[in-house]
N, C-alpha and C positions, 0 to 999 in steps of 0.2 A: 503493501500500500503506500508506504513512504517514497520507494522509488518512482511511482506512477505519479505522486503528486510533485516530486522535484521536477520530473519530465515536464510536467504540466506547467510549472513555472516557468522553466527555462525556454519553453516554446511559445509563452506569452509574448504577443508583438506589440509593437506601439502602432499609433496611428499612421505615421508616416511609413513603417516598414508595412503595414497592411495595404497603404495606398502603393507604395512601392512593388508590391507582390501582385496587386491587381491589375495595375498597367502592363507588368511584364509576364502575368500569368504563371507565378512561379508558385512552386509547392509549399504549402505554408509548414511542412514538416523541415524543410530545408533551413528555416530559422533556428532550429534547435540546434543543428550542426555548428552555428557560427559562433566563435569564438573570440573575444579581443585578447590580445596578447599583453602582459603586463610588461613594463619596461625592463629591458634585460633580458626577458624571457625568449625563446625563440622555439619555432614549430621542430625544428632538428637540432636539439641542445648537443647531440654528439657529433654532429657533422658529417662529412665525407670518410669512409673509413681510410686508416693509414693505406697509403700506398694507390688510393685511386688516382688516376692520372687526369690532370686538368684536359679541357678540351684543346687548349693550345697543344698541348704534346700530342694528341692524336692527329691534328691537323698536321703537325711536322711531320708526324711518322709517315702518313699516307701522301701527303705531298712530296716527299722525297723517293717514292717509290719508283722505279724505272720500268719502263714497258715501250711497246711500239704505238705510237700515236702519228695520225696524219698532220704534216707540216702543212698549213694552209698557203704558205707563202712559196715552198719550193714543190707544193703539190704532190708530195711522195711521204711514204711510211719512214718514220726515222725512231730511233731510240733515242727515248728522253725522260727526266723526271715529270710527274704529274704537274708540278708546279711550272714547269717550262711549257708542257702542253697547253696550261691555263692561258699563261701569258701568250703563247702563239696564237691561240685562239681569240683572244682579244685584240691582238695586232691585226689577225685577220678580219675581225669585225669593223675595226676601223678602216682599214684599206677595203674591204670588199662592199660593206654596207654604209661605210660613211657615218658610224654611230659615234654620236657626240658625246654619249656615256661611257661608253668604252674609253674613247682617247681620254676624257677627264679622269677615270679610273687609273690608267695607265701612266698618265702624267702625273698624278699624285702619286702613285707607288714610286716612281723613280725621283722626283723633286719635292714630294712633300705637299700639304696642302697649301693652296695660295692665300698669302697674308693679304686681307683686306683693309684698304687704306681709309681711313674714317677723318674727314675733314670739318673741323668746327671752327666758326668765327665769331666774333662778339666779344663784349666786354664782361668779365667776371670779377666781382668786386668781394673782397673776402673780408668779413667784418669779424671781430671778436663778441664775445658772449657780453662783454661789458659795454660794447659799442652799441649793440642791439637792445640792450636793457635801457641805456640812455636815450636813444630813438623812440623805444617805447613810452619812456616816460615823458618826455618833450611831447608826443603825441596826445597822451591823456592829459597834461596841462593846457594844450590847445583848445582840446575838445571840452574842457570844463570851461572854459572862456566864451 
């Protein structure tokens, strides 16, 4: 009986939750599964197991594998790494299909992202807190007159 009562209390929804559920046609029982985490608490407190490789490790592993791939520039099969094949495919996309997106990706890969200059013009006056306080006091005095 106590477990049923506790589940009933957990599943009770607020007015905004009910409005949200009815708009999205959500199952009312799904609200019982929602839990707010306390500060410092985690959904995965133990984290990844020791020795679990990061995604970047897997990417490095598989992009260095060598195999036969079509070279779109030389128009023949060549032995190369997956990374080289991906780069050649992007170069082929730029040359054959005139893809601007592929060109930008290649350019950023080689030279890094392009810095964007921002030009600002105008006057900037920097005032201390004491100067601002004096101005405010003068304005108050003038408004009282």
